[in-house]
Structures are given as structure tokens and as C-alpha cells.
TIVO-2410 file (N, C-alpha, C; in nm, 3 decimals):
# residues 86
REC num residu      c1      c2      c3 atome chaine
REC   1      M  -1.043   4.208  -8.398     N      A
REC   1      M  -0.853   4.232  -8.267    CA      A
REC   1      M  -0.859   4.387  -8.247     C      A
REC   2      E  -0.801   4.454  -8.202     N      A
REC   2      E  -0.791   4.565  -8.207    CA      A
REC   2      E  -0.678   4.593  -8.210     C      A
REC   3      L  -0.601   4.713  -8.219     N      A
REC   3      L  -0.493   4.804  -8.250    CA      A
REC   3      L  -0.492   4.907  -8.134     C      A
REC   4      Y  -0.393   4.994  -8.129     N      A
REC   4      Y  -0.373   5.107  -8.035    CA      A
REC   4      Y  -0.326   5.232  -8.175     C      A
REC   5      R  -0.392   5.342  -8.176     N      A
REC   5      R  -0.389   5.430  -8.273    CA      A
REC   5      R  -0.287   5.533  -8.180     C      A
REC   6      T  -0.227   5.586  -8.244     N      A
REC   6      T  -0.156   5.728  -8.192    CA      A
REC   6      T  -0.134   5.804  -8.307     C      A
REC   7      G  -0.184   5.938  -8.255     N      A
REC   7      G  -0.172   6.033  -8.388    CA      A
REC   7      G  -0.280   6.069  -8.440     C      A
REC   8      Y  -0.410   6.036  -8.380     N      A
REC   8      Y  -0.509   6.069  -8.496    CA      A
REC   8      Y  -0.614   6.136  -8.408     C      A
REC   9      G  -0.680   6.221  -8.427     N      A
REC   9      G  -0.774   6.346  -8.381    CA      A
REC   9      G  -0.693   6.419  -8.278     C      A
REC  10      G  -0.775   6.431  -8.126     N      A
REC  10      G  -0.733   6.497  -8.029    CA      A
REC  10      G  -0.671   6.397  -7.924     C      A
REC  11      M  -0.705   6.252  -7.985     N      A
REC  11      M  -0.674   6.179  -7.852    CA      A
REC  11      M  -0.509   6.147  -7.874     C      A
REC  12      L  -0.479   6.106  -7.739     N      A
REC  12      L  -0.297   6.048  -7.772    CA      A
REC  12      L  -0.324   5.901  -7.815     C      A
REC  13      I  -0.399   5.814  -7.781     N      A
REC  13      I  -0.419   5.683  -7.778    CA      A
REC  13      I  -0.532   5.656  -7.763     C      A
REC  14      S  -0.635   5.616  -7.911     N      A
REC  14      S  -0.741   5.505  -7.900    CA      A
REC  14      S  -0.744   5.385  -7.949     C      A
REC  15      R  -0.797   5.284  -7.904     N      A
REC  15      R  -0.826   5.139  -7.949    CA      A
REC  15      R  -0.905   5.157  -8.052     C      A
REC  16      V  -0.854   5.079  -8.167     N      A
REC  16      V  -0.936   5.079  -8.300    CA      A
REC  16      V  -0.935   4.943  -8.335     C      A
REC  17      E  -1.097   4.872  -8.341     N      A
REC  17      E  -1.091   4.732  -8.405    CA      A
REC  17      E  -1.053   4.775  -8.564     C      A
REC  18      V  -0.956   4.628  -8.578     N      A
REC  18      V  -0.928   4.594  -8.731    CA      A
REC  18      V  -0.970   4.515  -8.799     C      A
REC  19      E  -1.014   4.514  -8.949     N      A
REC  19      E  -1.035   4.312  -8.983    CA      A
REC  19      E  -0.923   4.276  -8.984     C      A
REC  20      K  -0.829   4.325  -8.989     N      A
REC  20      K  -0.658   4.266  -9.033    CA      A
REC  20      K  -0.543   4.340  -9.001     C      A
REC  21      Y  -0.411   4.312  -9.027     N      A
REC  21      Y  -0.336   4.400  -9.045    CA      A
REC  21      Y  -0.201   4.320  -9.065     C      A
REC  22      D  -0.100   4.384  -9.136     N      A
REC  22      D   0.028   4.314  -9.168    CA      A
REC  22      D   0.105   4.419  -9.118     C      A
REC  23      K   0.264   4.442  -9.186     N      A
REC  23      K   0.355   4.478  -9.147    CA      A
REC  23      K   0.350   4.641  -9.162     C      A
REC  24      K   0.277   4.668  -9.332     N      A
REC  24      K   0.243   4.774  -9.366    CA      A
REC  24      K   0.106   4.872  -9.332     C      A
REC  25      S   0.030   4.772  -9.346     N      A
REC  25      S  -0.121   4.838  -9.360    CA      A
REC  25      S  -0.191   4.731  -9.242     C      A
REC  26      V  -0.352   4.834  -9.226     N      A
REC  26      V  -0.425   4.791  -9.141    CA      A
REC  26      V  -0.568   4.800  -9.194     C      A
REC  27      W  -0.682   4.697  -9.183     N      A
REC  27      W  -0.795   4.740  -9.273    CA      A
REC  27      W  -0.851   4.760  -9.141     C      A
REC  28      I  -0.936   4.853  -9.160     N      A
REC  28      I  -1.011   4.908  -9.057    CA      A
REC  28      I  -1.196   4.892  -9.104     C      A
REC  29      K  -1.272   4.854  -8.997     N      A
REC  29      K  -1.395   4.849  -9.054    CA      A
REC  29      K  -1.476   4.990  -8.998     C      A
REC  30      D  -1.503   5.068  -9.106     N      A
REC  30      D  -1.609   5.240  -9.076    CA      A
REC  30      D  -1.724   5.152  -8.984     C      A
REC  31      A  -1.757   5.253  -8.925     N      A
REC  31      A  -1.924   5.282  -8.886    CA      A
REC  31      A  -2.034   5.198  -8.949     C      A
REC  32      D  -2.036   5.195  -9.093     N      A
REC  32      D  -2.129   5.178  -9.214    CA      A
REC  32      D  -2.071   5.045  -9.238     C      A
REC  33      G  -2.009   5.017  -9.201     N      A
REC  33      G  -1.976   4.846  -9.221    CA      A
REC  33      G  -1.861   4.832  -9.315     C      A
REC  34      S  -1.793   4.902  -9.417     N      A
REC  34      S  -1.733   4.902  -9.513    CA      A
REC  34      S  -1.568   4.896  -9.431     C      A
REC  35      V  -1.494   4.858  -9.530     N      A
REC  35      V  -1.381   4.830  -9.444    CA      A
REC  35      V  -1.295   4.907  -9.558     C      A
REC  36      F  -1.183   4.953  -9.477     N      A
REC  36      F  -1.070   5.051  -9.573    CA      A
REC  36      F  -0.927   5.028  -9.514     C      A
REC  37      K  -0.836   5.096  -9.623     N      A
REC  37      K  -0.732   5.037  -9.596    CA      A
REC  37      K  -0.626   5.131  -9.535     C      A
REC  38      E  -0.542   5.167  -9.468     N      A
REC  38      E  -0.447   5.261  -9.413    CA      A
REC  38      E  -0.289   5.224  -9.383     C      A
REC  39      K  -0.223   5.296  -9.396     N      A
REC  39      K  -0.063   5.284  -9.358    CA      A
REC  39      K  -0.066   5.277  -9.209     C      A
REC  40      K  -0.003   5.139  -9.177     N      A
REC  40      K   0.008   5.129  -9.001    CA      A
REC  40      K   0.116   5.225  -8.981     C      A
REC  41      H   0.192   5.301  -9.025     N      A
REC  41      H   0.309   5.414  -9.014    CA      A
REC  41      H   0.303   5.502  -9.085     C      A
REC  42      S   0.240   5.623  -9.081     N      A
REC  42      S   0.266   5.774  -9.167    CA      A
REC  42      S   0.279   5.846  -9.101     C      A
REC  43      G   0.263   5.992  -9.167     N      A
REC  43      G   0.280   6.094  -9.091    CA      A
REC  43      G   0.162   6.177  -9.010     C      A
REC  44      F   0.041   6.062  -9.050     N      A
REC  44      F  -0.063   6.124  -8.999    CA      A
REC  44      F  -0.113   6.042  -8.890     C      A
REC  45      N  -0.086   5.923  -8.865     N      A
REC  45      N  -0.119   5.837  -8.754    CA      A
REC  45      N  -0.026   5.709  -8.772     C      A
REC  46      D  -0.018   5.638  -8.636     N      A
REC  46      D   0.017   5.521  -8.617    CA      A
REC  46      D  -0.071   5.412  -8.545     C      A
REC  47      F  -0.013   5.321  -8.617     N      A
REC  47      F  -0.077   5.175  -8.522    CA      A
REC  47      F  -0.007   5.064  -8.463     C      A
REC  48      W  -0.012   5.038  -8.349     N      A
REC  48      W   0.041   4.962  -8.261    CA      A
REC  48      W  -0.035   4.816  -8.208     C      A
REC  49      E   0.057   4.750  -8.186     N      A
REC  49      E  -0.016   4.606  -8.139    CA      A
REC  49      E  -0.021   4.586  -8.013     C      A
REC  50      T   0.046   4.690  -7.928     N      A
REC  50      T   0.001   4.689  -7.770    CA      A
REC  50      T  -0.002   4.847  -7.718     C      A
REC  51      L  -0.067   4.833  -7.605     N      A
REC  51      L  -0.053   4.955  -7.542    CA      A
REC  51      L   0.075   5.060  -7.518     C      A
REC  52      N   0.156   4.959  -7.413     N      A
REC  52      N   0.245   4.984  -7.371    CA      A
REC  52      N   0.392   5.057  -7.522     C      A
REC  53      E   0.377   5.000  -7.650     N      A
REC  53      E   0.434   4.999  -7.780    CA      A
REC  53      E   0.354   5.142  -7.781     C      A
REC  54      A   0.231   5.186  -7.791     N      A
REC  54      A   0.185   5.319  -7.840    CA      A
REC  54      A   0.252   5.420  -7.728     C      A
REC  55      K   0.226   5.376  -7.566     N      A
REC  55      K   0.296   5.484  -7.461    CA      A
REC  55      K   0.403   5.479  -7.538     C      A
REC  56      K   0.482   5.394  -7.522     N      A
REC  56      K   0.677   5.417  -7.536    CA      A
REC  56      K   0.698   5.499  -7.665     C      A
REC  57      H   0.608   5.480  -7.807     N      A
REC  57      H   0.614   5.544  -7.910    CA      A
REC  57      H   0.592   5.729  -7.857     C      A
REC  58      L   0.515   5.752  -7.823     N      A
REC  58      L   0.417   5.879  -7.786    CA      A
REC  58      L   0.526   5.969  -7.664     C      A
REC  59      R   0.571   5.890  -7.593     N      A
REC  59      R   0.686   5.911  -7.493    CA      A
REC  59      R   0.794   5.967  -7.555     C      A
REC  60      E   0.867   5.902  -7.682     N      A
REC  60      E   0.966   5.903  -7.744    CA      A
REC  60      E   0.943   6.086  -7.834     C      A
REC  61      S   0.853   6.074  -7.874     N      A
REC  61      S   0.800   6.140  -7.972    CA      A
REC  61      S   0.781   6.296  -7.862     C      A
REC  62      I   0.729   6.294  -7.757     N      A
REC  62      I   0.715   6.391  -7.671    CA      A
REC  62      I   0.853   6.467  -7.654     C      A
REC  63      N   0.929   6.352  -7.615     N      A
REC  63      N   1.065   6.406  -7.542    CA      A
REC  63      N   1.126   6.480  -7.657     C      A
REC  64      E   1.127   6.453  -7.761     N      A
REC  64      E   1.184   6.478  -7.873    CA      A
REC  64      E   1.141   6.601  -7.909     C      A
REC  65      N   1.030   6.602  -7.916     N      A
REC  65      N   0.974   6.751  -7.913    CA      A
REC  65      N   1.029   6.859  -7.805     C      A
REC  66      I   1.014   6.786  -7.683     N      A
REC  66      I   1.067   6.938  -7.559    CA      A
REC  66      I   1.164   6.938  -7.592     C      A
REC  67      S   1.264   6.855  -7.595     N      A
REC  67      S   1.421   6.886  -7.648    CA      A
REC  67      S   1.465   6.969  -7.737     C      A
REC  68      R   1.369   6.957  -7.858     N      A
REC  68      R   1.362   7.068  -7.987    CA      A
REC  68      R   1.366   7.183  -7.938     C      A
REC  69      H   1.234   7.211  -7.869     N      A
REC  69      H   1.158   7.331  -7.804    CA      A
REC  69      H   1.274   7.428  -7.698     C      A
REC  70      R   1.320   7.296  -7.649     N      A
REC  70      R   1.412   7.357  -7.524    CA      A
REC  70      R   1.560   7.422  -7.639     C      A
REC  71      Q   1.586   7.350  -7.743     N      A
REC  71      Q   1.694   7.412  -7.795    CA      A
REC  71      Q   1.677   7.542  -7.860     C      A
REC  72      G   1.553   7.563  -7.940     N      A
REC  72      G   1.481   7.681  -7.973    CA      A
REC  72      G   1.479   7.789  -7.867     C      A
REC  73      I   1.426   7.774  -7.772     N      A
REC  73      I   1.445   7.875  -7.648    CA      A
REC  73      I   1.583   7.942  -7.600     C      A
REC  74      K   1.655   7.850  -7.629     N      A
REC  74      K   1.852   7.909  -7.597    CA      A
REC  74      K   1.881   7.960  -7.709     C      A
REC  75      K   1.839   7.939  -7.778     N      A
REC  75      K   1.841   8.026  -7.905    CA      A
REC  75      K   1.779   8.145  -7.940     C      A
REC  76      H   1.688   8.154  -7.911     N      A
REC  76      H   1.608   8.296  -7.855    CA      A
REC  76      H   1.634   8.404  -7.786     C      A
REC  77      Q   1.680   8.290  -7.680     N      A
REC  77      Q   1.742   8.378  -7.520    CA      A
REC  77      Q   1.885   8.427  -7.577     C      A
REC  78      S   1.962   8.374  -7.672     N      A
REC  78      S   2.084   8.405  -7.708    CA      A
REC  78      S   2.079   8.545  -7.800     C      A
REC  79      A   1.989   8.512  -7.883     N      A
REC  79      A   1.935   8.627  -7.971    CA      A
REC  79      A   1.877   8.768  -7.882     C      A
REC  80      L   1.807   8.741  -7.777     N      A
REC  80      L   1.810   8.852  -7.667    CA      A
REC  80      L   1.892   8.908  -7.625     C      A
REC  81      I   1.987   8.804  -7.580     N      A
REC  81      I   2.125   8.878  -7.492    CA      A
REC  81      I   2.182   8.952  -7.599     C      A
REC  82      E   2.229   8.915  -7.724     N      A
REC  82      E   2.260   9.002  -7.843    CA      A
REC  82      E   2.231   9.112  -7.910     C      A
REC  83      L   2.097   9.143  -7.867     N      A
REC  83      L   1.999   9.229  -7.916    CA      A
REC  83      L   2.083   9.346  -7.830     C      A
REC  84      K   2.090   9.282  -7.668     N      A
REC  84      K   2.134   9.396  -7.609    CA      A
REC  84      K   2.242   9.467  -7.619     C      A
REC  85      K   2.338   9.453  -7.699     N      A
REC  85      K   2.464   9.472  -7.742    CA      A
REC  85      K   2.433   9.622  -7.814     C      A
REC  86      Y   2.297   9.643  -7.914     N      A
REC  86      Y   2.294   9.743  -8.057    CA      A
REC  86      Y   2.246   9.844  -7.955     C      A
***
């Protein structure tokens, strides 16, 4: 069966063959045939049942990052304006 992984390597979304999965974990078969367990959702990567779920997660994450960076830009622009007073 396949799941969709986000947050791994340089790819936005990749399809991954898994042996099995549950709410918390996925079991992935490595290239040499060994199976290893990973968290389904971690700070490193996330696994999704559908492509649409993966895309939704990335869209929300990207929009949050854009919003955070816009707030940072506004803060720095205000600092530059404040600096002109000196």
C-alpha cells in the first residue's frame, strides 16, 4: 500500500510503499528488504493516506510560514522607520 510523505528530503510530496500503518506509526520496507518503523507525524516528516491530505497539509504550512514572514518584514520595516529618528 502507498502513503504520501511530506517534509522528507527536498521533495514536497513523495509516494512511499508501506508494509502497514496505524494512527501513530508506519512500517516502511527499505531497499534491502528490511522493515523499519517511523512515526506517522513527526517534526521531520508526515505520512498521509491521500494526495489531497498531503497537499492540504503543505498548503496550510506554507501559508502559515508566509504569514509569519510577512509579520517579520513589517516588524523590520518599522525598525528601519524608527532608526531614521536617530
